[in-house]
N, C-alpha and C positions, 0 to 999 in steps of 0.2 A: 504494500500500500504506500509506504513512504517513497519507494522508487517512482511510482506513478505520479505522485504529487510533485516530486522533484523534477520529473520530466516536463510536466506542464508548466512549472515555474520557469524552467530554462527556455522554453520555446519563445516567449515574448522577448527575452533578452537577446536571443539570436536574431529575431526579426528587427529589433530596434538597432542592432549594431550595423545593419546594412546601411551603406551610405546613401543609396538611392533606390527607391522601390516605387513603382507605378502600377496601378491597377488598370490603367487605360486600355492596355491590350486585351483585357478580359471582357470588355463591354460588348463590342461587336466583333466576334471572332471571325466573321466571314470576310472582313476587310483584309486586303494585303497590306504589308507594311508601307508600300508606296502610296496606296490610297489613304491610309491613316496619316502619313506624313503630310500629304496634300491637304487633308481636312484640318489637321492641326495648324498648318500655315494659315488657312482661312480663319480659324478661331483667333489666331494672333492678330490678323489683319482687322477683323471686326472689333476685337477688344481695343486695339489702338484707336480706331475711329470713335468708339464709344467713350474712351477716355478723353477725347478731344471735344466730343459733343454728346452729352448724356441724354439728349432728347432725340437722338437719331433712331427713330423707331424701325427704319429699314435695316439698320445694322443689328439691332436686337433681334429682329425677325430672322434675318439671314443666319446669324450666329445660332439661333435656336434650331433652325433647320439642320445646320452642321452638327450641333450636339446630338440631334436625333439620329443622324446618319452614323455617328460614332457609337450610338447606343446609350448615351448618357442623358437619359430622359429627365432626371432630376434637374440637370442644368438647363435643358431645353425648356422645361416647365417654368423656371425662373425667368428666362428671357422672354417667353411668350407672355408671362404675367407683366413684365415691364412694358411690352408693346401695348397690352390692354390698358395699363395705367395711362399711357400716352394717347391711346386712341381706342376708346371703348366700343367703337363701331366696327372694328376690324374683325370681320367674321372668320377669316382664315386663321387669325391668331387664336381666337376662341376654339376653333376646330383643332388646331395643332396642339393647344394646351390640353384639350380633352384627350387627344391621342397620347400625349406624354403621360398624363395621369393614368390612362387606361393600361399602360404597361404594368401597373401594379394592381389592375382590376378595375372594372367599371364600377365606380361608386357614385354617390350623390353629386359630388363636385364635378367629376368628368362628364356626367350626364347633363348637369346644369350648363356646362360650357357647350355641349352639343346642341342643347335646346336654344341657347343664345345664338349660336352660329346659324342655326336654321332660321330663327326669327330675324336675323340680319340678312337673310337671303341666300345662304349657302345650302343648296339642295342636297348635297352629299351628306350633310350633317343630319338631315331628317331621316334618311334611310338607316344610318348607323344608330341614331337615337331610338328609332322604333324597334330595331333589332336587339339592342343591348340594354336598354334602359327601362324596360317594362316595370320593374319594381319601384322606380322612382318617379314615374310620370305624375301621379297625383301630388306628391310632395313638391315637385318642381313647379307644377302649374299653380299650386297654392302659394308658393314662394314668389312666383312671378306676379300673381294677382295682388299680393300684399305689398308689392313694391320693394322687396328685399333683394 
């Protein structure tokens, strides 16, 4: 028993001692290293543009698309949220944020984004909403009716 505990105590020490460790290659394993490098260059480019102009919704949107391509949906979610803060009527940003959220399962929030995208005129959102969000339709409609 003491050996097992000692083994588990040593694992974090070994991991922390590594100089550089990145989990990026494990998010979208279907990408080649060349594709990953190209996408990472785009991330840097959009990040630089955003650092110069924090209201540049196109750069937030494009960086969100690249994060999705890399499989880093939590980062894409943040960028699409920033786009929506800057432009609440961007149907595609609502749709993409819903897709980013849906990687962790269709829940109330992802379905609410799909509903909003459809209400803003994006027909693709309606089909996905009807297919995936049956459990939440009444809640979302009440939420919308009450102005929340």
